[in-house]
GULOSE-804768 format. One record per residue (C-alpha): residue number from 1; residue in one letter; z, y, x; chain. Coordinates in nm, 4 decimals. Each point is the difference from the previous one (the first is absolute). Last residue first. Example, Ala and Ser with C-alpha at 12.3 -4.5 7.8 and 13.67 -1.06 7.14 Angstrom:
2
<resi=2 resn=S Z=0.7140 Y=-0.1060 X=1.3670 chain=A>
<resi=1 resn=A Z=0.0660 Y=-0.3440 X=-0.1370 chain=A>
//
This chain:
98
<resi=98 resn=T Z=11.4050 Y=9.3910 X=9.7908 chain=A>
<resi=97 resn=L Z=-0.2434 Y=0.2585 X=0.1325 chain=A>
<resi=96 resn=G Z=-0.2672 Y=-0.0388 X=-0.2655 chain=A>
<resi=95 resn=P Z=0.1723 Y=0.2129 X=-0.2593 chain=A>
<resi=94 resn=M Z=0.2444 Y=0.2571 X=0.1411 chain=A>
<resi=93 resn=D Z=0.3408 Y=0.0038 X=-0.1687 chain=A>
<resi=92 resn=P Z=0.1310 Y=-0.2930 X=0.2080 chain=A>
<resi=91 resn=M Z=-0.0234 Y=0.1949 X=0.3239 chain=A>
<resi=90 resn=M Z=0.1776 Y=-0.2017 X=0.2696 chain=A>
<resi=89 resn=G Z=0.0121 Y=-0.3348 X=-0.1787 chain=A>
<resi=88 resn=K Z=-0.3013 Y=-0.1441 X=0.1764 chain=A>
<resi=87 resn=T Z=-0.1479 Y=0.2651 X=0.2273 chain=A>
<resi=86 resn=A Z=0.0063 Y=-0.1913 X=0.3255 chain=A>
<resi=85 resn=G Z=-0.0959 Y=-0.3384 X=-0.1421 chain=A>
<resi=84 resn=M Z=-0.2905 Y=0.1470 X=-0.1939 chain=A>
<resi=83 resn=M Z=-0.1241 Y=0.1774 X=0.3128 chain=A>
<resi=82 resn=E Z=0.0066 Y=-0.3176 X=0.2099 chain=A>
<resi=81 resn=S Z=-0.1797 Y=-0.2023 X=-0.2665 chain=A>
<resi=80 resn=Q Z=-0.2620 Y=0.2690 X=-0.0471 chain=A>
<resi=79 resn=M Z=-0.0634 Y=0.0176 X=0.3753 chain=A>
<resi=78 resn=V Z=-0.0307 Y=-0.3785 X=0.0340 chain=A>
<resi=77 resn=N Z=-0.2430 Y=-0.0157 X=-0.2938 chain=A>
<resi=76 resn=D Z=-0.2053 Y=0.2858 X=0.1419 chain=A>
<resi=75 resn=A Z=-0.0162 Y=-0.1782 X=0.3389 chain=A>
<resi=74 resn=K Z=-0.1300 Y=-0.3107 X=-0.1763 chain=A>
<resi=73 resn=E Z=-0.2688 Y=0.2105 X=-0.1691 chain=A>
<resi=72 resn=L Z=-0.0865 Y=0.1575 X=0.3353 chain=A>
<resi=71 resn=A Z=-0.0414 Y=-0.3460 X=0.1541 chain=A>
<resi=70 resn=E Z=-0.2177 Y=-0.1127 X=-0.2927 chain=A>
<resi=69 resn=N Z=-0.2253 Y=0.3055 X=0.0308 chain=A>
<resi=68 resn=I Z=-0.0332 Y=-0.0488 X=0.3750 chain=A>
<resi=67 resn=A Z=-0.0780 Y=-0.3714 X=-0.0417 chain=A>
<resi=66 resn=S Z=-0.2696 Y=0.0665 X=-0.2622 chain=A>
<resi=65 resn=Q Z=-0.1659 Y=0.2716 X=0.2065 chain=A>
<resi=64 resn=L Z=-0.0009 Y=-0.2228 X=0.3073 chain=A>
<resi=63 resn=K Z=-0.1350 Y=-0.2980 X=-0.1951 chain=A>
<resi=62 resn=G Z=-0.2828 Y=0.2141 X=-0.1374 chain=A>
<resi=61 resn=E Z=-0.0868 Y=0.1397 X=0.3431 chain=A>
<resi=60 resn=L Z=0.0150 Y=-0.3466 X=0.1590 chain=A>
<resi=59 resn=T Z=-0.2264 Y=-0.1446 X=-0.2705 chain=A>
<resi=58 resn=V Z=-0.2637 Y=0.2621 X=0.0756 chain=A>
<resi=57 resn=T Z=0.0593 Y=-0.0384 X=0.3744 chain=A>
<resi=56 resn=D Z=-0.0613 Y=-0.3779 X=0.0022 chain=A>
<resi=55 resn=D Z=0.0872 Y=-0.1850 X=0.3242 chain=A>
<resi=54 resn=T Z=0.2937 Y=0.2244 X=0.0880 chain=A>
<resi=53 resn=K Z=0.3127 Y=-0.2140 X=-0.0447 chain=A>
<resi=52 resn=L Z=0.3661 Y=0.0746 X=0.0710 chain=A>
<resi=51 resn=I Z=-0.0062 Y=0.3803 X=0.0102 chain=A>
<resi=50 resn=V Z=0.3579 Y=0.1253 X=0.0383 chain=A>
<resi=49 resn=I Z=0.1072 Y=0.3175 X=-0.1759 chain=A>
<resi=48 resn=D Z=0.3378 Y=0.1538 X=0.0815 chain=A>
<resi=47 resn=K Z=0.2471 Y=0.2608 X=-0.1231 chain=A>
<resi=46 resn=I Z=-0.1644 Y=0.1179 X=-0.3205 chain=A>
<resi=45 resn=K Z=0.2428 Y=0.2489 X=-0.1526 chain=A>
<resi=44 resn=R Z=0.1203 Y=-0.0659 X=-0.3535 chain=A>
<resi=43 resn=N Z=0.3629 Y=0.1065 X=0.0602 chain=A>
<resi=42 resn=G Z=0.1108 Y=-0.3652 X=-0.0070 chain=A>
<resi=41 resn=T Z=-0.2076 Y=-0.0426 X=0.3135 chain=A>
<resi=40 resn=A Z=-0.3421 Y=-0.1634 X=0.0028 chain=A>
<resi=39 resn=T Z=-0.1497 Y=-0.3036 X=0.1757 chain=A>
<resi=38 resn=V Z=-0.3572 Y=-0.1154 X=-0.0574 chain=A>
<resi=37 resn=K Z=-0.1385 Y=-0.3371 X=0.1163 chain=A>
<resi=36 resn=V Z=-0.3750 Y=-0.0485 X=-0.0211 chain=A>
<resi=35 resn=Y Z=-0.2848 Y=-0.2467 X=-0.0551 chain=A>
<resi=34 resn=D Z=0.1349 Y=-0.3207 X=-0.1547 chain=A>
<resi=33 resn=N Z=0.2772 Y=0.1840 X=-0.1853 chain=A>
<resi=32 resn=E Z=0.3249 Y=0.1606 X=0.1119 chain=A>
<resi=31 resn=V Z=0.2356 Y=0.2462 X=-0.1656 chain=A>
<resi=30 resn=S Z=0.3037 Y=0.1416 X=0.1745 chain=A>
<resi=29 resn=V Z=0.3026 Y=0.2014 X=-0.1099 chain=A>
<resi=28 resn=E Z=0.2204 Y=0.1865 X=0.2450 chain=A>
<resi=27 resn=I Z=0.3365 Y=0.1665 X=-0.0486 chain=A>
<resi=26 resn=T Z=0.1065 Y=0.2402 X=0.2774 chain=A>
<resi=25 resn=E Z=-0.1571 Y=0.3129 X=-0.1558 chain=A>
<resi=24 resn=L Z=0.1590 Y=-0.1001 X=-0.3288 chain=A>
<resi=23 resn=R Z=0.3438 Y=0.0417 X=0.1618 chain=A>
<resi=22 resn=K Z=-0.0722 Y=0.3623 X=0.0941 chain=A>
<resi=21 resn=K Z=-0.1273 Y=0.0760 X=-0.3514 chain=A>
<resi=20 resn=I Z=0.3026 Y=-0.1756 X=-0.1490 chain=A>
<resi=19 resn=E Z=0.2382 Y=0.2137 X=0.2042 chain=A>
<resi=18 resn=D Z=-0.1791 Y=0.3173 X=-0.1119 chain=A>
<resi=17 resn=M Z=0.0176 Y=-0.1197 X=-0.3611 chain=A>
<resi=16 resn=K Z=0.3735 Y=-0.0678 X=0.0375 chain=A>
<resi=15 resn=Q Z=0.0586 Y=0.3506 X=0.1356 chain=A>
<resi=14 resn=K Z=-0.2008 Y=0.1526 X=-0.2844 chain=A>
<resi=13 resn=I Z=0.1976 Y=-0.2062 X=-0.2516 chain=A>
<resi=12 resn=E Z=0.3309 Y=0.1134 X=0.1485 chain=A>
<resi=11 resn=M Z=-0.1188 Y=0.3630 X=-0.0061 chain=A>
<resi=10 resn=V Z=-0.0940 Y=-0.0324 X=-0.3677 chain=A>
<resi=9 resn=K Z=0.3385 Y=-0.1566 X=-0.0759 chain=A>
<resi=8 resn=K Z=0.1814 Y=0.2864 X=0.1762 chain=A>
<resi=7 resn=M Z=-0.2085 Y=0.2508 X=-0.1942 chain=A>
<resi=6 resn=E Z=0.1006 Y=-0.1681 X=-0.3261 chain=A>
<resi=5 resn=D Z=0.3677 Y=0.0072 X=0.0992 chain=A>
<resi=4 resn=L Z=-0.0321 Y=0.3677 X=0.0896 chain=A>
<resi=3 resn=F Z=-0.1581 Y=0.0750 X=-0.3380 chain=A>
<resi=2 resn=G Z=0.2747 Y=-0.1702 X=-0.1925 chain=A>
<resi=1 resn=M Z=0.0216 Y=-0.3473 X=-0.1502 chain=A>
//
């Protein structure tokens, strides 16, 4: 494969990554517990936080932190899945992308 072919592949991957980034912005993941509901996009941006119960602020703070971390973890999983699907078979010589 020549240099121009390699450059073409790199450009194709960049275009796919840009498309994935746009699509991830439309994907939402939510986590809910007794105290809060947190919604994040596939790009790891917190979109919404809803407080469901406020009777114990110490518990609320812990539940909020836990829900945010879980929502971001779910968003990471979505992002990794999308990226793996986009790069599969495109650059077989690069470990971790196939």
